[in-house]
PyMOL commands that place a pseudoatom at each C-alpha (Angstrom):
pseudoatom trace, name=CA, resn=ALA, resi=1, chain=A, elem=C, hetatm=0, pos=[-10.492, 2.957, 2.166]
pseudoatom trace, name=CA, resn=THR, resi=2, chain=A, elem=C, hetatm=0, pos=[-13.815, 2.616, 2.090]
pseudoatom trace, name=CA, resn=LYS, resi=3, chain=A, elem=C, hetatm=0, pos=[-14.206, 4.066, -1.616]
pseudoatom trace, name=CA, resn=ALA, resi=4, chain=A, elem=C, hetatm=0, pos=[-11.197, 1.248, -2.561]
pseudoatom trace, name=CA, resn=VAL, resi=5, chain=A, elem=C, hetatm=0, pos=[-13.186, -1.715, -0.518]
pseudoatom trace, name=CA, resn=LYS, resi=6, chain=A, elem=C, hetatm=0, pos=[-16.257, -0.288, -2.422]
pseudoatom trace, name=CA, resn=LYS, resi=7, chain=A, elem=C, hetatm=0, pos=[-14.523, -0.727, -6.018]
pseudoatom trace, name=CA, resn=ILE, resi=8, chain=A, elem=C, hetatm=0, pos=[-12.996, -3.653, -5.387]
pseudoatom trace, name=CA, resn=GLU, resi=9, chain=A, elem=C, hetatm=0, pos=[-17.164, -5.032, -4.367]
pseudoatom trace, name=CA, resn=GLU, resi=10, chain=A, elem=C, hetatm=0, pos=[-17.991, -3.865, -7.319]
pseudoatom trace, name=CA, resn=PHE, resi=11, chain=A, elem=C, hetatm=0, pos=[-16.029, -5.752, -9.423]
pseudoatom trace, name=CA, resn=ALA, resi=12, chain=A, elem=C, hetatm=0, pos=[-16.113, -8.693, -7.593]
pseudoatom trace, name=CA, resn=PHE, resi=13, chain=A, elem=C, hetatm=0, pos=[-20.120, -9.219, -7.462]
pseudoatom trace, name=CA, resn=ASN, resi=14, chain=A, elem=C, hetatm=0, pos=[-20.450, -7.584, -10.229]
pseudoatom trace, name=CA, resn=GLU, resi=15, chain=A, elem=C, hetatm=0, pos=[-17.777, -8.556, -13.105]
pseudoatom trace, name=CA, resn=LEU, resi=16, chain=A, elem=C, hetatm=0, pos=[-16.370, -12.094, -11.015]
pseudoatom trace, name=CA, resn=ASN, resi=17, chain=A, elem=C, hetatm=0, pos=[-19.794, -13.301, -9.912]
pseudoatom trace, name=CA, resn=LEU, resi=18, chain=A, elem=C, hetatm=0, pos=[-18.795, -13.829, -7.091]
pseudoatom trace, name=CA, resn=VAL, resi=19, chain=A, elem=C, hetatm=0, pos=[-21.565, -14.408, -3.854]
pseudoatom trace, name=CA, resn=ARG, resi=20, chain=A, elem=C, hetatm=0, pos=[-19.764, -13.433, -0.972]
pseudoatom trace, name=CA, resn=LEU, resi=21, chain=A, elem=C, hetatm=0, pos=[-16.339, -11.238, 0.158]
pseudoatom trace, name=CA, resn=GLU, resi=22, chain=A, elem=C, hetatm=0, pos=[-14.468, -11.767, 3.625]
pseudoatom trace, name=CA, resn=ILE, resi=23, chain=A, elem=C, hetatm=0, pos=[-12.548, -8.562, 5.159]
pseudoatom trace, name=CA, resn=ARG, resi=24, chain=A, elem=C, hetatm=0, pos=[-10.236, -10.386, 7.986]
pseudoatom trace, name=CA, resn=MET, resi=25, chain=A, elem=C, hetatm=0, pos=[-8.284, -7.706, 10.094]
pseudoatom trace, name=CA, resn=ASP, resi=26, chain=A, elem=C, hetatm=0, pos=[-6.363, -7.721, 13.678]
pseudoatom trace, name=CA, resn=PRO, resi=27, chain=A, elem=C, hetatm=0, pos=[-8.784, -7.007, 15.915]
pseudoatom trace, name=CA, resn=ARG, resi=28, chain=A, elem=C, hetatm=0, pos=[-6.726, -3.889, 17.285]
pseudoatom trace, name=CA, resn=ASN, resi=29, chain=A, elem=C, hetatm=0, pos=[-7.159, -2.307, 13.997]
pseudoatom trace, name=CA, resn=LYS, resi=30, chain=A, elem=C, hetatm=0, pos=[-9.903, -0.148, 14.288]
pseudoatom trace, name=CA, resn=ALA, resi=31, chain=A, elem=C, hetatm=0, pos=[-9.799, 1.972, 11.319]
pseudoatom trace, name=CA, resn=SER, resi=32, chain=A, elem=C, hetatm=0, pos=[-10.182, -1.490, 9.207]
pseudoatom trace, name=CA, resn=GLU, resi=33, chain=A, elem=C, hetatm=0, pos=[-12.805, -2.148, 11.555]
pseudoatom trace, name=CA, resn=LYS, resi=34, chain=A, elem=C, hetatm=0, pos=[-14.624, 0.879, 10.602]
pseudoatom trace, name=CA, resn=VAL, resi=35, chain=A, elem=C, hetatm=0, pos=[-14.030, 0.576, 6.839]
pseudoatom trace, name=CA, resn=ALA, resi=36, chain=A, elem=C, hetatm=0, pos=[-15.738, -3.033, 7.334]
pseudoatom trace, name=CA, resn=ILE, resi=37, chain=A, elem=C, hetatm=0, pos=[-18.808, -1.614, 8.813]
pseudoatom trace, name=CA, resn=LYS, resi=38, chain=A, elem=C, hetatm=0, pos=[-19.227, 1.757, 6.395]
pseudoatom trace, name=CA, resn=ASN, resi=39, chain=A, elem=C, hetatm=0, pos=[-19.493, -0.348, 3.427]
pseudoatom trace, name=CA, resn=ASN, resi=40, chain=A, elem=C, hetatm=0, pos=[-21.995, -2.710, 5.437]
pseudoatom trace, name=CA, resn=TYR, resi=41, chain=A, elem=C, hetatm=0, pos=[-19.866, -5.900, 5.718]
pseudoatom trace, name=CA, resn=LYS, resi=42, chain=A, elem=C, hetatm=0, pos=[-21.166, -7.807, 9.111]
pseudoatom trace, name=CA, resn=LYS, resi=43, chain=A, elem=C, hetatm=0, pos=[-19.382, -8.904, 12.129]
pseudoatom trace, name=CA, resn=GLU, resi=44, chain=A, elem=C, hetatm=0, pos=[-19.149, -13.145, 11.809]
pseudoatom trace, name=CA, resn=GLY, resi=45, chain=A, elem=C, hetatm=0, pos=[-16.701, -13.832, 14.211]
pseudoatom trace, name=CA, resn=PHE, resi=46, chain=A, elem=C, hetatm=0, pos=[-13.253, -13.799, 15.777]
pseudoatom trace, name=CA, resn=LEU, resi=47, chain=A, elem=C, hetatm=0, pos=[-10.990, -16.215, 14.757]
pseudoatom trace, name=CA, resn=ARG, resi=48, chain=A, elem=C, hetatm=0, pos=[-8.352, -17.061, 17.286]
pseudoatom trace, name=CA, resn=LYS, resi=49, chain=A, elem=C, hetatm=0, pos=[-4.350, -18.011, 15.952]
pseudoatom trace, name=CA, resn=ALA, resi=50, chain=A, elem=C, hetatm=0, pos=[-5.620, -17.360, 12.798]
pseudoatom trace, name=CA, resn=ILE, resi=51, chain=A, elem=C, hetatm=0, pos=[-2.908, -16.040, 11.904]
pseudoatom trace, name=CA, resn=GLU, resi=52, chain=A, elem=C, hetatm=0, pos=[0.863, -17.029, 11.377]
pseudoatom trace, name=CA, resn=PHE, resi=53, chain=A, elem=C, hetatm=0, pos=[3.321, -14.563, 11.380]
pseudoatom trace, name=CA, resn=LYS, resi=54, chain=A, elem=C, hetatm=0, pos=[7.051, -15.467, 11.789]
pseudoatom trace, name=CA, resn=GLY, resi=55, chain=A, elem=C, hetatm=0, pos=[6.427, -17.749, 14.552]
pseudoatom trace, name=CA, resn=ARG, resi=56, chain=A, elem=C, hetatm=0, pos=[3.677, -16.097, 16.265]
pseudoatom trace, name=CA, resn=TYR, resi=57, chain=A, elem=C, hetatm=0, pos=[-0.155, -16.287, 15.720]
pseudoatom trace, name=CA, resn=TYR, resi=58, chain=A, elem=C, hetatm=0, pos=[-2.207, -13.867, 15.932]
pseudoatom trace, name=CA, resn=ASP, resi=59, chain=A, elem=C, hetatm=0, pos=[-6.459, -13.337, 15.936]
pseudoatom trace, name=CA, resn=ASN, resi=60, chain=A, elem=C, hetatm=0, pos=[-9.048, -11.980, 13.286]
pseudoatom trace, name=CA, resn=LEU, resi=61, chain=A, elem=C, hetatm=0, pos=[-11.801, -10.572, 12.886]
pseudoatom trace, name=CA, resn=LEU, resi=62, chain=A, elem=C, hetatm=0, pos=[-14.006, -11.675, 10.674]
pseudoatom trace, name=CA, resn=TYR, resi=63, chain=A, elem=C, hetatm=0, pos=[-16.352, -9.742, 8.612]
pseudoatom trace, name=CA, resn=ALA, resi=64, chain=A, elem=C, hetatm=0, pos=[-18.733, -10.598, 4.813]
pseudoatom trace, name=CA, resn=LYS, resi=65, chain=A, elem=C, hetatm=0, pos=[-20.645, -9.270, 2.727]
pseudoatom trace, name=CA, resn=VAL, resi=66, chain=A, elem=C, hetatm=0, pos=[-22.929, -11.570, 0.616]
pseudoatom trace, name=CA, resn=LYS, resi=67, chain=A, elem=C, hetatm=0, pos=[-24.700, -10.406, -2.701]
pseudoatom trace, name=CA, resn=GLU, resi=68, chain=A, elem=C, hetatm=0, pos=[-28.497, -10.236, -2.750]
for i in range(1, 68): cmd.bond("trace and resi %d" % i, "trace and resi %d" % (i + 1))
show_as sticks, trace
zoom trace
């Protein structure tokens, strides 16, 4: 997953000329958080009840990277 994020990031920054990328994840998903950290994304926040699925609301962590 770490390599896949890096490839997507390269395409987004270099081909699409985006300046900001975000990764949102379930706070319980420690593997996803490790991928974000390994790719130098910075933790920006904890989003309470940010995602609705089948009538229930779930929290998210927000990690982001900006193009230098």
